N, C-alpha and C positions, 0 to 999 in steps of 0.2 A: 504494500500499499504506499502510496505516495504521501509524504509529509512536508510541512514547511521546513524549508532548509535544504530539501534534496536538491542536487546540482546535476545538470545534464549538459554535455557537450554535443552540440548538434552539427558543427563542422569546425575546422581549425579557427575560425573567426567568431563563432558565436556560442556562448554559454548562457544557460538560463537557471536561476535559482527560485525555487518555489517560495512564493510568500503566502498565498492562499490556496490550499489543495481542493480539488474538486470535493472530496468528502467533507470538508469544513464549510462548504457553502450549499450542500445538499445538491451537488452537480450543476448549479447555476453558473458558476464562475471558477475560472483557473486564472490565478495572477501570479506573474512571475517577474523577477528582476532580471532584464536581458542586458547583456553586455556584447558588443560587436568590436572585434579588434579591426584596425585600419590595415586590411589586405586586399589584394587585387581580386580574389575569388568572389563572385557574385552568385547568389542563389538563382534558381530558375524561376521562371514566371509561374504562379501558382494560384490556387483559390481554395477557400474553405467553404464547401457548398451548405453547410448547416450552421456556421458559427459566425459571430461578428467579433471583430478585433478592435482593441483601443490601444494606442501607443502615446505614452507621455514622456517625452525626452528629458532627461535630467542633467546629462552632461554629453558634450560632443555634438556630432552631426550625423543624422540619419537620412538618407535619401531613399525615398519610395517612389516607384514607378507604378502608376496606375491611371487608367482613363486616358492613356496616351501622353500623361504628362509626368515628368519627374518633379516631385516636391522635395525640398531640402528643409528638414526639421532641425531646430536647434534648441538648446535648453529652454525650458517653458512652453515649447510647442506640443501640441497634441494632434492626433490624426485618427479617424475611425475609418475602418475598412468593413464595409457591409458584407455580410455573407454572399458568396457567389462572385465577388469582384477579384478580377485576375490582378495580381501585383507581385512586386519583389521588392525587397529593401537590403540595404547595404550600408556600411559606415563608408561615407564619403570624405571623411576628414582625415586628420594626421594623428589624431589621439583616439583613445578608446571611447565608444559611445554607449552610454548607460540610460536605460529606459524602463519604466513600468510597461507590461504588456499584459492586457486582459483579454481573455477568450470567453465568450458567452454564447451558448452554454459549454460547459467544460467537455462533454462527451467523453471520448477516450484519449484526449490530446496528452495527458501525463504518460499513458501507455505508449503513444507515438513517440514521445521524447525518449522515454526509456529504451525503447527498441533501437532507435536511431543511435543512442549513446552506446548500447551494448554491442551493436553491430561494428561501430567504429573501434570500440575497444578490442573486439576480436580481429582487427586488422582488416575489415571489409569496406575499406574506403579508398578513394583515389585522390586525384589533384584538390589541393585546399581542404582535405579532410571530408570532402562530400562523399555520400555513398556511392558505391560502384553502381552500374546500371542494374546488375542482378539484385544487389542489396536494396536499391530503391524500388525495385519491382515487387519485391516481397513486401516491403513496408507499405507502398501505395496500394497494393491490392487489399491489404488487411485493414487499412485506415483511410478508406476512400470517403468516409462521411467527414473525416478531420481535415484531410489534405489531398488536393488532386492537382495534378499538372494542368496547365492551361492548354489542353488538347481536346479535339472532339472525342466524346465518349466512344463513338464508333471505332476509333484508332486505339484509344487508351485502354479499354477493357481487354480486348484480345492481346494487344502487344504486352501489357504487363501480365496477364494470364500466362502467356508463353514464357516470358522472362522468369516469373516467379517459379514455374515448373522447372525450368532449367536451373535457377538458384537452388532448388531443394535437391536436385540431382547432384549439385556441386557441394552439397553439405551446408548451405545457409540454413540456419534454424528458423523455424516458424516463430512468429511473435509470441510472446507468452499471452495466454487468455486474461482477459480483465480481472482484475482483484475483486 
């Protein structure tokens, strides 16, 4: 079970520390302190089909690309990302960026974070600490309500299904069931 204070590394430049666990809010909220390092690796464009996000920057500079525009957030700025909105974000400054990140409802986001963290710890990552395509397929197939690539569903489902099957054949573990 996830508790306040648990730390998950999502890629070489992004770490989250749980402030409010889903269990502490009846599943309504997951709140983390997020830190992005100033590295050149940027995450892919993605969306959260069933969740809304809110970011409040405390230090540094966070760039968020959505709706065809890049927004640069600085200390004191906040941004809401409504469910289903394709976006990506990264540290565009020269010092670490720290922000509060809320996800509503929490769904299985903690399990998603834990799975990514564990796959990375097992060496299943590539450039910039991002998951390998096989690792990403395992995660994206399991956590499709929490995280999806900004690809058409007709492409995403079959492609990730095939890659996830190949990942299992190559020894990638299945994500742990929800606690």
